C-alpha beads as a LAMMPS data file, in Angstrom:
LAMMPS data file: protein, C-alpha beads

158 atoms
157 bonds

1 atom types
1 bond types

-500.0 500.0 xlo xhi
-500.0 500.0 ylo yhi
-500.0 500.0 zlo zhi

Masses

1 110.0

Atoms # bond

1 1 1 -172.126 407.447 -46.350
2 1 1 -171.324 407.265 -50.067
3 1 1 -173.510 404.347 -51.062
4 1 1 -176.814 406.034 -50.222
5 1 1 -175.888 409.193 -52.141
6 1 1 -175.446 407.433 -55.482
7 1 1 -178.115 405.986 -57.752
8 1 1 -178.173 402.378 -58.854
9 1 1 -175.835 401.475 -61.715
10 1 1 -177.177 401.785 -65.276
11 1 1 -175.673 400.815 -68.618
12 1 1 -174.025 403.773 -70.332
13 1 1 -176.624 403.762 -73.111
14 1 1 -179.377 404.161 -70.468
15 1 1 -177.728 407.028 -68.593
16 1 1 -180.448 409.558 -69.409
17 1 1 -183.006 407.403 -67.581
18 1 1 -181.443 408.527 -64.297
19 1 1 -183.309 411.238 -62.386
20 1 1 -181.949 414.688 -61.580
21 1 1 -179.440 414.986 -64.417
22 1 1 -180.297 418.673 -64.917
23 1 1 -178.623 419.391 -61.581
24 1 1 -174.933 419.412 -60.713
25 1 1 -173.378 416.353 -59.155
26 1 1 -170.786 413.614 -59.178
27 1 1 -170.737 410.581 -61.448
28 1 1 -168.961 407.269 -61.132
29 1 1 -168.097 405.111 -64.140
30 1 1 -167.396 401.406 -63.907
31 1 1 -166.082 399.076 -66.586
32 1 1 -167.372 395.603 -65.812
33 1 1 -167.665 392.292 -67.627
34 1 1 -170.559 391.484 -65.287
35 1 1 -173.961 393.081 -65.738
36 1 1 -174.230 395.432 -62.756
37 1 1 -177.212 397.384 -64.125
38 1 1 -179.824 397.794 -61.417
39 1 1 -177.383 397.074 -58.595
40 1 1 -177.037 399.625 -55.819
41 1 1 -173.844 401.652 -55.980
42 1 1 -171.058 399.880 -54.153
43 1 1 -167.302 400.227 -54.012
44 1 1 -165.566 397.957 -56.482
45 1 1 -162.275 397.952 -58.328
46 1 1 -164.218 398.183 -61.594
47 1 1 -164.860 401.870 -60.846
48 1 1 -162.518 403.496 -63.296
49 1 1 -163.477 407.183 -63.133
50 1 1 -165.119 409.819 -60.960
51 1 1 -166.179 413.118 -62.466
52 1 1 -168.382 416.069 -61.593
53 1 1 -170.340 418.924 -63.052
54 1 1 -171.270 422.326 -61.668
55 1 1 -172.358 423.694 -65.034
56 1 1 -175.759 425.066 -66.003
57 1 1 -176.220 421.965 -68.181
58 1 1 -175.832 419.761 -65.104
59 1 1 -174.791 416.140 -65.153
60 1 1 -176.664 415.602 -68.410
61 1 1 -174.419 418.086 -70.198
62 1 1 -171.253 416.608 -68.738
63 1 1 -172.241 413.031 -69.586
64 1 1 -173.121 414.196 -73.114
65 1 1 -169.698 415.806 -73.454
66 1 1 -168.089 412.600 -72.199
67 1 1 -170.072 410.563 -74.747
68 1 1 -169.155 412.906 -77.598
69 1 1 -165.498 412.544 -76.721
70 1 1 -165.511 408.732 -76.519
71 1 1 -167.268 408.771 -79.899
72 1 1 -164.369 411.094 -80.985
73 1 1 -166.685 413.709 -82.518
74 1 1 -166.401 416.381 -79.851
75 1 1 -165.144 419.888 -80.422
76 1 1 -165.068 420.428 -76.668
77 1 1 -163.116 417.447 -75.380
78 1 1 -163.524 415.785 -71.995
79 1 1 -160.111 415.001 -70.470
80 1 1 -161.179 411.809 -68.708
81 1 1 -162.922 410.561 -71.842
82 1 1 -159.747 411.218 -73.848
83 1 1 -157.976 408.773 -71.523
84 1 1 -160.719 406.191 -72.215
85 1 1 -160.168 406.739 -75.960
86 1 1 -156.505 405.897 -75.641
87 1 1 -157.314 402.454 -74.220
88 1 1 -160.676 401.692 -75.861
89 1 1 -160.761 402.381 -79.596
90 1 1 -164.164 400.786 -80.253
91 1 1 -167.106 402.809 -78.861
92 1 1 -169.591 399.918 -79.000
93 1 1 -167.281 397.478 -77.233
94 1 1 -166.510 400.064 -74.546
95 1 1 -170.112 401.025 -73.924
96 1 1 -171.215 397.376 -73.741
97 1 1 -169.210 397.220 -70.490
98 1 1 -169.584 400.802 -69.221
99 1 1 -171.916 401.656 -66.319
100 1 1 -172.725 404.943 -64.615
101 1 1 -174.070 405.948 -61.220
102 1 1 -174.723 409.553 -60.177
103 1 1 -175.043 411.592 -57.018
104 1 1 -177.257 414.631 -57.622
105 1 1 -177.023 417.925 -55.705
106 1 1 -180.206 419.911 -56.219
107 1 1 -179.417 423.618 -56.428
108 1 1 -179.514 426.598 -58.768
109 1 1 -176.066 426.975 -60.327
110 1 1 -176.934 430.503 -61.556
111 1 1 -177.718 431.689 -58.024
112 1 1 -175.405 433.575 -55.729
113 1 1 -177.392 432.618 -52.643
114 1 1 -175.200 431.106 -49.931
115 1 1 -177.185 427.844 -49.865
116 1 1 -176.697 427.274 -53.610
117 1 1 -173.033 428.275 -53.494
118 1 1 -172.429 425.906 -50.582
119 1 1 -174.097 423.042 -52.460
120 1 1 -171.885 423.671 -55.487
121 1 1 -168.870 423.534 -53.180
122 1 1 -170.250 420.299 -51.745
123 1 1 -170.200 418.805 -55.255
124 1 1 -166.473 419.433 -55.657
125 1 1 -165.748 418.223 -52.112
126 1 1 -167.803 415.062 -52.663
127 1 1 -165.857 414.200 -55.835
128 1 1 -162.570 414.482 -53.933
129 1 1 -164.029 412.512 -51.022
130 1 1 -164.979 409.730 -53.448
131 1 1 -161.468 409.710 -54.872
132 1 1 -159.967 409.638 -51.371
133 1 1 -162.231 406.763 -50.327
134 1 1 -161.319 404.800 -53.463
135 1 1 -157.598 405.316 -52.808
136 1 1 -158.075 404.296 -49.185
137 1 1 -159.847 401.104 -50.325
138 1 1 -157.654 400.124 -53.298
139 1 1 -154.380 402.031 -52.750
140 1 1 -154.520 403.775 -56.131
141 1 1 -156.697 406.213 -58.050
142 1 1 -159.363 404.928 -60.421
143 1 1 -157.627 404.143 -63.704
144 1 1 -158.781 407.139 -65.731
145 1 1 -158.464 409.655 -62.894
146 1 1 -154.754 408.847 -62.751
147 1 1 -153.306 411.313 -65.249
148 1 1 -149.768 409.967 -64.814
149 1 1 -150.610 406.325 -65.554
150 1 1 -153.455 406.810 -68.029
151 1 1 -152.434 408.807 -71.102
152 1 1 -154.794 410.780 -73.282
153 1 1 -155.382 409.977 -76.914
154 1 1 -152.613 411.308 -79.112
155 1 1 -153.737 414.698 -80.470
156 1 1 -152.287 413.888 -83.907
157 1 1 -154.643 410.925 -84.347
158 1 1 -157.885 412.837 -83.644

Bonds

1 1 1 2
2 1 2 3
3 1 3 4
4 1 4 5
5 1 5 6
6 1 6 7
7 1 7 8
8 1 8 9
9 1 9 10
10 1 10 11
11 1 11 12
12 1 12 13
13 1 13 14
14 1 14 15
15 1 15 16
16 1 16 17
17 1 17 18
18 1 18 19
19 1 19 20
20 1 20 21
21 1 21 22
22 1 22 23
23 1 23 24
24 1 24 25
25 1 25 26
26 1 26 27
27 1 27 28
28 1 28 29
29 1 29 30
30 1 30 31
31 1 31 32
32 1 32 33
33 1 33 34
34 1 34 35
35 1 35 36
36 1 36 37
37 1 37 38
38 1 38 39
39 1 39 40
40 1 40 41
41 1 41 42
42 1 42 43
43 1 43 44
44 1 44 45
45 1 45 46
46 1 46 47
47 1 47 48
48 1 48 49
49 1 49 50
50 1 50 51
51 1 51 52
52 1 52 53
53 1 53 54
54 1 54 55
55 1 55 56
56 1 56 57
57 1 57 58
58 1 58 59
59 1 59 60
60 1 60 61
61 1 61 62
62 1 62 63
63 1 63 64
64 1 64 65
65 1 65 66
66 1 66 67
67 1 67 68
68 1 68 69
69 1 69 70
70 1 70 71
71 1 71 72
72 1 72 73
73 1 73 74
74 1 74 75
75 1 75 76
76 1 76 77
77 1 77 78
78 1 78 79
79 1 79 80
80 1 80 81
81 1 81 82
82 1 82 83
83 1 83 84
84 1 84 85
85 1 85 86
86 1 86 87
87 1 87 88
88 1 88 89
89 1 89 90
90 1 90 91
91 1 91 92
92 1 92 93
93 1 93 94
94 1 94 95
95 1 95 96
96 1 96 97
97 1 97 98
98 1 98 99
99 1 99 100
100 1 100 101
101 1 101 102
102 1 102 103
103 1 103 104
104 1 104 105
105 1 105 106
106 1 106 107
107 1 107 108
108 1 108 109
109 1 109 110
110 1 110 111
111 1 111 112
112 1 112 113
113 1 113 114
114 1 114 115
115 1 115 116
116 1 116 117
117 1 117 118
118 1 118 119
119 1 119 120
120 1 120 121
121 1 121 122
122 1 122 123
123 1 123 124
124 1 124 125
125 1 125 126
126 1 126 127
127 1 127 128
128 1 128 129
129 1 129 130
130 1 130 131
131 1 131 132
132 1 132 133
133 1 133 134
134 1 134 135
135 1 135 136
136 1 136 137
137 1 137 138
138 1 138 139
139 1 139 140
140 1 140 141
141 1 141 142
142 1 142 143
143 1 143 144
144 1 144 145
145 1 145 146
146 1 146 147
147 1 147 148
148 1 148 149
149 1 149 150
150 1 150 151
151 1 151 152
152 1 152 153
153 1 153 154
154 1 154 155
155 1 155 156
156 1 156 157
157 1 157 158
């Protein structure tokens, strides 16, 4: 069910090559020492974060915000990316091992039509379903979704 909804994995630096990023959706991030670029999405312990976007800027905007935060230049911070910053201080080293896969939900986020509203609800439900499936598989949340075990970067050091 999940595997066919996600794109293949791409290196973080190639994220904007993915199709449909102007739409809302769910994204999976994996930190891997193996090159998984081009591989079909599959469940693996290397998945370290699931996120979503329902904004007018779509997945592209959310991934840009994430990137700005892990570069530590962002005014608007991304909470999950702040947790990455706490563990990974070097942007280049992190992004050499960071991969992304997305699941796109085509809809108009500015619409109040029932079909579009339902699809936006499906985005949120799908993110939680991904988290639940991961926990079922590995008995814990992905590392950076676990707010109790994965601290954010200290605000004083920003």
